[in-house]
C-alpha positions as CSV (number, residue, x, y, z in Angstrom):
1,X,11.8,-16.9,0.7
2,X,8.3,-18.4,0.5
3,X,9.2,-20.6,-2.5
4,X,12.4,-21.7,-0.7
5,X,10.3,-22.6,2.3
6,X,8.1,-24.7,0.1
7,X,11.3,-26.6,-1.1
8,X,12.3,-27.0,2.5
9,X,8.9,-28.5,3.4
10,X,9.0,-31.1,0.6
11,X,12.7,-32.1,0.8
12,X,14.1,-34.0,3.8
13,X,17.6,-32.7,3.4
14,X,16.7,-29.0,3.5
15,X,16.3,-28.2,7.2
16,X,16.2,-24.4,7.3
17,X,15.8,-21.4,5.1
18,X,16.7,-18.0,6.6
19,X,17.8,-14.6,5.6
20,X,17.0,-11.0,5.3
21,X,16.6,-9.1,2.1
22,X,18.8,-10.6,-0.6
23,X,21.1,-12.5,1.8
24,X,19.5,-15.9,2.1
25,X,20.8,-19.2,3.5
26,X,19.6,-22.8,2.9
27,X,20.9,-25.3,5.4
28,X,21.2,-29.0,4.4
29,X,21.2,-32.0,6.7
30,X,21.2,-35.8,6.4
31,X,17.6,-35.8,7.6
32,X,15.4,-33.4,9.5
33,X,14.9,-35.7,12.5
34,X,18.6,-35.9,13.5
35,X,19.5,-32.5,12.0
36,X,23.0,-33.9,11.4
37,X,24.8,-31.9,8.8
38,X,24.9,-33.2,5.3
39,X,28.4,-34.6,4.7
40,X,30.8,-32.4,2.8
41,X,30.8,-34.8,-0.2
42,X,27.0,-34.5,-0.4
43,X,27.1,-30.7,-0.2
44,X,29.9,-30.7,-2.9
45,X,27.7,-32.9,-5.2
46,X,24.8,-30.4,-4.9
47,X,27.1,-27.4,-5.4
48,X,28.7,-28.8,-8.5
49,X,25.3,-29.8,-9.9
50,X,24.0,-26.3,-9.3
51,X,27.1,-24.8,-10.9
52,X,26.9,-27.1,-13.9
53,X,23.3,-25.8,-14.4
54,X,24.5,-22.2,-14.4
55,X,24.0,-20.9,-10.9
56,X,26.8,-19.9,-8.4
57,X,26.2,-20.1,-4.6
58,X,28.5,-19.6,-1.6
59,X,29.2,-22.0,1.2
60,X,28.7,-21.3,4.9
61,X,28.3,-23.0,8.2
62,X,30.8,-24.9,10.3
63,X,30.8,-27.9,8.0
64,X,30.0,-26.1,4.8
65,X,26.4,-27.4,4.9
66,X,24.8,-24.0,4.4
67,X,24.3,-22.5,0.9
68,X,24.6,-18.8,0.7
69,X,22.5,-17.1,-1.9
70,X,23.4,-13.5,-2.7
71,X,21.8,-12.4,-5.9
72,X,22.6,-9.1,-7.5
73,X,20.2,-6.1,-6.9
74,X,19.0,-6.4,-10.5
75,X,17.6,-9.9,-10.0
76,X,14.3,-10.6,-11.9
77,X,11.5,-12.9,-11.0
78,X,12.6,-15.0,-14.0
79,X,16.1,-15.3,-12.5
80,X,14.6,-16.3,-9.1
81,X,12.4,-18.9,-10.7
82,X,15.4,-20.3,-12.6
83,X,17.4,-20.6,-9.4
84,X,14.5,-22.4,-7.6
85,X,14.2,-24.8,-10.4
86,X,18.0,-25.5,-10.5
87,X,18.2,-26.0,-6.7
88,X,15.1,-28.3,-6.7
89,X,16.6,-30.3,-9.6
90,X,20.0,-30.7,-8.0
91,X,18.5,-31.7,-4.6
92,X,16.4,-34.4,-6.4
93,X,19.5,-35.5,-8.4
94,X,21.4,-35.9,-5.1
95,X,18.6,-37.9,-3.5
96,X,18.3,-40.2,-6.5
97,X,22.1,-40.9,-6.3
98,X,22.0,-41.5,-2.6
């Protein structure tokens, strides 16, 4: 969660990181000031990018703007670091295309 919070702090479209245990959510918005949900097309771009890099996430939230991360109990630090790198890269890819 600490590393996801760092991603939140340096990316304008990640507004919230929350969770308990291995059930974690990352909420995406157009910008942190308005807190308006990221459009479904934007969320879909990020999800597809993450999937293409080998990570599966779930969708949540009223508009599908929340990524649900539910790793298996056997997750390793290497797996967690890989996920963080993939999420970071796909957010940057989205921001570059925007």
